[in-house]
C-alpha positions as CSV (number, residue, x, y, z in Angstrom):
1,M,2.7,-6.1,27.0
2,P,1.4,-4.0,23.9
3,G,4.9,-3.5,22.7
4,R,5.6,-7.4,23.2
5,F,2.6,-8.1,21.5
6,L,3.1,-5.7,18.7
7,R,6.7,-7.3,18.2
8,S,5.4,-10.7,18.2
9,E,3.0,-9.8,15.6
10,L,5.2,-8.0,13.4
11,A,7.6,-11.4,13.4
12,L,4.9,-13.5,12.5
13,V,4.1,-11.3,9.4
14,F,7.8,-10.5,8.3
15,R,9.2,-14.2,9.4
16,R,6.3,-15.8,7.2
17,R,7.9,-17.3,3.7
18,R,4.9,-16.3,1.6
19,N,5.2,-12.9,2.7
20,L,8.6,-12.6,2.5
21,V,8.6,-13.8,-1.2
22,L,5.7,-11.3,-2.3
23,L,8.3,-8.6,-0.9
24,G,10.8,-9.7,-3.3
25,I,8.5,-9.9,-6.4
26,L,7.3,-6.2,-5.3
27,G,10.9,-5.1,-4.9
28,L,11.8,-6.6,-8.3
29,V,9.2,-4.3,-9.9
30,P,11.0,-1.1,-10.1
31,V,14.5,-2.9,-10.8
32,L,12.4,-4.5,-13.8
33,I,11.2,-1.2,-15.2
34,A,14.4,0.2,-15.0
35,V,16.5,-2.2,-16.6
36,S,13.6,-2.6,-19.3
37,V,14.0,1.6,-20.1
38,K,17.7,1.1,-20.3
39,A,17.6,-1.8,-22.7
40,T,15.5,-0.1,-24.8
41,D,17.6,2.6,-24.9
42,R,15.1,5.2,-24.9
43,S,15.7,9.0,-24.5
44,A,12.2,10.3,-25.0
45,R,11.7,13.5,-22.7
46,D,7.8,13.5,-23.0
47,G,7.4,15.0,-19.7
48,S,5.8,12.0,-18.1
49,I,7.1,9.5,-15.3
50,F,8.2,6.5,-17.8
51,G,9.9,9.4,-20.0
52,G,11.7,11.0,-16.9
53,I,13.5,7.9,-16.2
54,T,16.2,8.5,-18.8
55,D,16.9,11.8,-17.5
56,N,17.1,11.0,-13.5
57,G,17.1,7.7,-12.0
58,L,15.0,9.2,-9.3
59,F,11.9,8.5,-11.3
60,A,12.5,4.7,-11.5
61,A,11.2,4.7,-8.0
62,L,8.0,7.2,-9.3
63,A,7.4,4.5,-12.3
64,G,7.5,1.7,-9.7
65,F,4.7,3.4,-7.5
66,L,2.7,4.0,-10.7
67,V,2.8,0.2,-11.7
68,T,2.5,-1.1,-8.4
69,T,-0.2,1.0,-6.8
70,P,-3.4,-0.3,-8.7
71,L,-2.8,-3.8,-8.3
72,F,0.6,-5.3,-6.9
73,L,0.3,-3.2,-3.6
74,P,-3.5,-4.2,-2.7
75,L,-2.5,-7.6,-3.5
76,V,0.5,-8.1,-1.0
77,V,-1.6,-6.0,1.7
78,A,-4.6,-8.1,1.2
79,V,-2.6,-11.2,1.4
80,V,-1.7,-10.1,5.1
81,A,-4.6,-8.1,6.1
82,G,-6.7,-11.1,5.2
83,D,-5.0,-13.5,7.4
84,T,-4.9,-11.5,10.5
85,V,-8.0,-12.9,12.5
86,A,-9.2,-15.7,10.0
87,G,-5.4,-17.0,10.1
88,E,-5.5,-17.5,14.0
89,A,-9.0,-19.5,13.7
90,S,-7.9,-21.5,11.0
91,T,-5.0,-22.7,13.0
92,G,-7.0,-22.9,16.4
93,T,-4.4,-20.3,18.2
94,L,-7.2,-17.6,18.4
95,R,-9.3,-18.6,21.5
96,Y,-5.7,-19.3,23.1
97,L,-4.5,-15.7,22.2
98,L,-7.5,-14.3,23.8
99,A,-7.1,-16.4,26.9
100,V,-3.5,-14.7,27.6
101,P,-5.5,-12.4,28.2
102,V,-5.7,-10.1,25.5
103,G,-8.9,-8.3,24.9
104,R,-10.5,-8.0,21.5
105,T,-9.8,-4.4,21.2
106,R,-6.3,-4.7,21.7
107,L,-6.1,-7.8,19.6
108,L,-7.6,-6.1,16.6
109,A,-5.8,-3.0,17.1
110,V,-2.5,-4.9,17.3
111,K,-3.3,-6.7,14.2
112,F,-4.0,-3.3,12.3
113,A,-0.9,-1.6,13.5
114,A,1.0,-4.5,11.9
115,C,-0.9,-4.2,8.9
116,V,-0.1,-0.7,8.8
117,V,3.5,-1.3,9.2
118,W,3.4,-3.9,6.6
119,C,2.0,-1.1,4.3
120,V,5.0,1.2,5.1
121,A,7.5,-1.7,4.5
122,C,6.2,-2.5,0.8
123,V,6.1,1.1,0.4
124,A,9.3,1.7,1.2
125,L,11.0,-1.2,-0.5
126,V,9.5,-0.2,-3.8
127,A,11.3,3.4,-3.4
128,L,14.3,2.2,-2.2
129,T,14.6,-0.6,-5.2
130,G,13.6,1.7,-7.9
131,L,16.1,4.6,-6.1
132,V,19.1,2.2,-6.4
133,A,18.1,0.6,-9.7
134,G,17.8,4.0,-11.3
135,L,21.3,5.6,-9.6
136,A,22.9,2.1,-11.0
137,L,21.6,2.7,-14.6
138,F,20.7,6.5,-14.8
139,P,22.0,10.0,-14.5
140,A,21.6,11.3,-11.2
141,G,21.2,15.3,-10.7
142,R,18.7,18.0,-10.6
143,V,15.2,16.8,-11.1
144,T,12.4,17.6,-13.7
145,L,8.8,17.6,-12.5
146,L,5.9,17.2,-14.1
147,S,5.2,20.7,-14.4
148,G,8.7,21.5,-16.3
149,T,10.1,23.3,-13.0
150,T,13.8,21.9,-12.4
151,V,14.5,21.6,-8.6
152,S,17.8,20.0,-6.8
153,Y,18.0,16.4,-6.3
154,G,17.6,17.0,-2.5
155,A,14.1,18.4,-3.2
156,G,13.5,15.8,-5.8
157,L,14.2,13.2,-3.0
158,G,11.8,15.3,-0.9
159,R,8.9,15.0,-3.5
160,L,9.6,11.1,-3.5
161,L,9.4,10.7,0.6
162,L,5.9,12.8,0.3
163,V,4.9,10.3,-2.4
164,A,5.9,7.4,-0.5
165,G,3.9,8.5,2.5
166,Y,0.8,9.5,0.5
167,V,0.9,5.7,-1.0
168,A,1.3,4.0,2.2
169,L,-1.2,6.1,4.0
170,T,-3.6,5.4,0.9
171,I,-3.4,1.7,1.0
172,A,-3.9,1.4,4.3
173,S,-7.6,1.5,3.7
174,V,-7.0,-2.1,2.2
175,A,-5.7,-3.1,5.3
176,A,-8.8,-2.0,7.2
177,M,-10.8,-3.6,5.0
178,G,-8.8,-6.9,5.0
179,L,-8.9,-6.6,8.8
180,F,-13.0,-6.7,8.7
181,V,-13.3,-9.4,6.5
182,S,-11.1,-11.4,8.3
183,T,-13.1,-11.4,11.4
184,M,-15.7,-13.0,9.4
185,T,-14.4,-16.1,8.1
186,E,-12.3,-18.7,9.4
187,V,-10.5,-19.2,6.2
188,P,-7.5,-16.9,5.3
189,V,-7.6,-17.7,1.6
190,A,-11.5,-16.4,1.4
191,A,-10.8,-13.4,3.3
192,M,-7.6,-12.5,1.2
193,A,-9.6,-13.3,-2.1
194,A,-12.6,-11.2,-0.7
195,T,-10.5,-8.1,0.3
196,L,-8.8,-8.1,-3.1
197,T,-12.2,-8.4,-4.7
198,L,-13.2,-5.4,-3.2
199,T,-10.7,-3.4,-4.2
200,I,-10.8,-4.5,-7.8
201,A,-14.4,-3.7,-7.4
202,S,-13.5,-0.1,-6.7
203,E,-11.1,0.0,-9.5
204,V,-13.6,-1.2,-12.1
205,A,-16.3,1.2,-10.6
206,D,-14.1,4.2,-11.0
207,A,-13.0,3.3,-14.6
208,I,-16.9,3.4,-15.5
209,P,-17.9,6.7,-16.6
210,Q,-21.4,6.5,-16.1
211,L,-20.6,5.6,-12.1
212,G,-19.2,9.1,-12.1
213,V,-21.1,10.3,-9.4
214,I,-19.5,7.9,-7.1
215,H,-15.9,8.1,-7.8
216,R,-15.0,10.6,-5.4
217,W,-16.1,8.3,-2.9
218,L,-14.3,5.2,-4.1
219,P,-11.0,4.5,-2.1
220,S,-9.0,3.8,-5.2
221,H,-9.9,7.2,-7.0
222,Y,-7.3,8.8,-5.4
223,W,-4.3,6.1,-5.3
224,L,-2.7,7.8,-7.9
225,R,-3.4,11.5,-7.0
226,W,0.2,11.2,-5.8
227,V,1.5,12.7,-9.0
228,D,0.1,16.2,-8.3
229,L,3.0,16.1,-5.6
230,L,5.6,16.4,-8.3
231,R,4.1,19.6,-9.9
232,D,5.2,23.2,-8.8
233,P,3.5,24.5,-7.2
234,M,2.2,20.9,-5.5
235,R,-1.5,20.5,-6.1
236,T,-2.8,19.3,-2.7
237,T,-6.4,19.5,-2.8
238,D,-7.3,16.0,-4.6
239,V,-4.1,14.9,-2.4
240,R,-6.1,16.4,0.9
241,T,-9.3,14.8,-0.3
242,G,-7.8,11.2,-0.8
243,L,-6.1,11.1,2.8
244,L,-9.7,12.4,4.3
245,V,-11.3,9.4,2.3
246,T,-8.9,7.0,3.4
247,L,-9.3,8.0,7.0
248,A,-13.0,7.5,6.5
249,Y,-12.6,4.1,5.3
250,V,-10.3,3.1,7.9
251,A,-12.5,4.1,10.6
252,I,-15.8,2.7,9.0
253,F,-14.0,-0.7,8.5
254,A,-12.2,-0.9,11.7
255,A,-15.4,0.1,13.5
256,L,-16.9,-2.6,11.6
257,A,-14.3,-5.1,12.5
258,W,-14.6,-4.1,16.0
259,A,-18.4,-4.4,15.8
260,R,-18.0,-7.9,14.2
261,F,-15.3,-9.6,16.3
262,G,-16.6,-7.8,19.7
263,G,-19.8,-10.2,19.5
264,K,-18.3,-13.1,17.9
265,D,-18.2,-16.5,19.4
266,V,-14.6,-17.8,19.4
267,T,-14.5,-21.2,19.2
268,S,-11.1,-21.9,17.5
């Protein structure tokens, strides 16, 4: 029953036309980056991620993460997470779903699991399209890391997988926030907007030096710390902290969602 319920939820998420359009746009970002760099015919080797694209196409995928992580990824995750419970309520299917019977805890768990799968799919798409576009337009071979050390292409792919895993896990905090917000309204658009507003507020606060005392507690503060995985040796201090902060946010907002939804009168 739980497996069938999850498969049904995943089918609902991945068959929705709006979500497929968002996936398509997201997948185009690293392609556009690669094409733009190729069109400008730049061969700058400045030790940055964008500068490394001309040396090795693998960096097109990394540049895709650099561009999408601050806004595009939170946006597409907020859209799906905000629709989890509020979408069912707005269409009048929530009470029938609970009458199957499906416990409220199980319902929330399946909804969040579907959101996590969506996060992984979005991140995997950025990595895949960036990698394909990079291989098609730029050389492949030994990879020069941000620290200047050169590693084999296979090792570079390993670093890319680590980066993708980290991005997928940290962006799950947006899914947890969206799940909670979705239990508070029957208007999916409002839940999506509120979730995105929370993420933007975190990023704005993180950009204000005067609020430095709270920066390390903000979820967005660690979203781009994956760059430390591209050094030799890898710097894992901030990466570990980012994962712990993400787990804390997921636990807090999942608990809030459970507390809110568990005692909520479902009338639609």
